[in-house]
N, C-alpha and C positions, 0 to 999 in steps of 0.2 A: 588227673588233670590239674587240680589245685596244687598238688605237691610239685609238679613240673613248673608252674608259674612261680611258686615261691623260690625254687632253686634258681630259675633264670634271673629273678630280681636280686637274689643274693649275689650273683656273679657279675651283673652288668656294671656295677661301679668299679670293678677291677679290670674288666676285659674289654670295655668299649673304647675304641680309639677316638680321640678328639680330632676335630678339623684343625688344620694349620690356622693359626691366628696371628694377629699383629697388634702391637701396642700403638694406637693412633695418637694418644695423648698420655704421657707418662702417668701411670697409676690411676687414670680417670676414665679413659675410653679405649676399648679394645674392639677389634673387628675380625670377622671371618665370613667365609662364603660357603654355602651349600651348592647343590647343583642348580637351584632356582632362586635363592634369596641371599641377600647380605644381612648379617646380624651385627648388632651393636650391643656391647655389654658396658655398663657404666658402674663405676665405683665412686660413691659420694661419701663425704665425711660430714654428715648432718650434725653429729656431736663429736667431740674430741675422742671419745672412746669407741666410736663406731666406724665400721666399713660397711655401708649400705650397698647392696648389689641388686641391679636390675638389668635384664636384657630383653631385647625386642628385635623384630624384623626392622631393617632400615626403613624409615618412613617413606623414602622415595621408591621402595619396592612394594609397599603395602597397597592392597586394593581397598581404598577408602569406601567404596560402595558396598563393601561386605557388611558394614554396620558394626564391626568390632573395632579393636585398636591394635596397633603393632605389638602391644604387650600380650594380648590374649588370643592372637591369631592361631588358627589350626591350619597348618600348611598341607597336611596329608602327604608329605614327602616320604614318610616311613622311616625317618631318621631321628626321632625324638631322643633316643638314648645317646646318639652321637652328639646332638646339640647340647644336651645336658652335660655330657662328658666334657665338652669344650668349655662350657661356662665354669664347671668345677675346676678344670685345669687352669683357667685364668685366675680364678679366686685363690687357688693354692699358690700360684706364682706370686700374686700380690701379697698374700699373707706371709709367705716365706721371705719375701724381699721387702716387707713393709718398712724396715729400718733404713733402707737405701732409697725408698720411693717417697715416703710421706714425711712431712714435717711433724714434729711432736709424736713420732711413732710409738714412743714408750707409753703414751696414753691409750693406744688402741687395745681394747679388751675383747671385742667380739665382731663377728660378721653378721649382718642382718639381711633378711630378705622376706618377701611374701610372694606366694604363687598366685598368678592371675587365674581366675576361674575360666573354664571353657564354657561354651554355650550350654545353658541348662544347669550350670552349677552356681551356687551362691558364693559370695566372697567370704570365705572362712579359712581356717587353717586345716581344713579337711578336703581340699580339692584333690583331684587325681594328680595334678602337677606337684602339689605339696608332697604327696606320698612318694612320687618318683624322685623329687629332689632330696628328700630325707633318706631314701635308700642309697643314693649316690654319696651323700654327705657321711652317712654311717660307715661306708666303705672307705672313703678317702680321708676322713678325719676320725679314725676309730676311737680315739680317746677323748673326743670332744664332749663337752657338756652342752646339751641343747635345752633352751628355754623357750617355751611357747609364749607368745605375747598376744595382746588383743589384735594386733595387726600383722602378725607373721611369726618369724622365728629369730632367735639369736643363737649363734653358734660360738661357743667359747673353746677354740682349739687348744 
């Protein structure tokens, strides 16, 4: 059984189809819809060398009485791989086209992110989401150098 899980995780980054997405604000805001939710992915330039990536359920779709946030919500739609594949597809698009999208693009060195913990997990670089994201990143950016930081990861494609 463990061997099967390892094989499935090795292939998901290559074989999972992304949702159709749209660029709502050039290089900064991207959106897509699943069967039940709208998602937003933002890319921010906190530093000249950085593309910081975060995605969440659209706050207007989020059940605020759940006690969580749109960043760490668990939807139980059964499509986590497809959602991550969509986020990675958008990030690859932004990275590949960074020279056309961003000012001072020659300064961009890395993509950064941090995985929000699910209920019962602590905020660290070892959440189940971090592990899933890293599996996709390893498949989609096979030659990238990955640096773990105190608040997440830096990917140097």
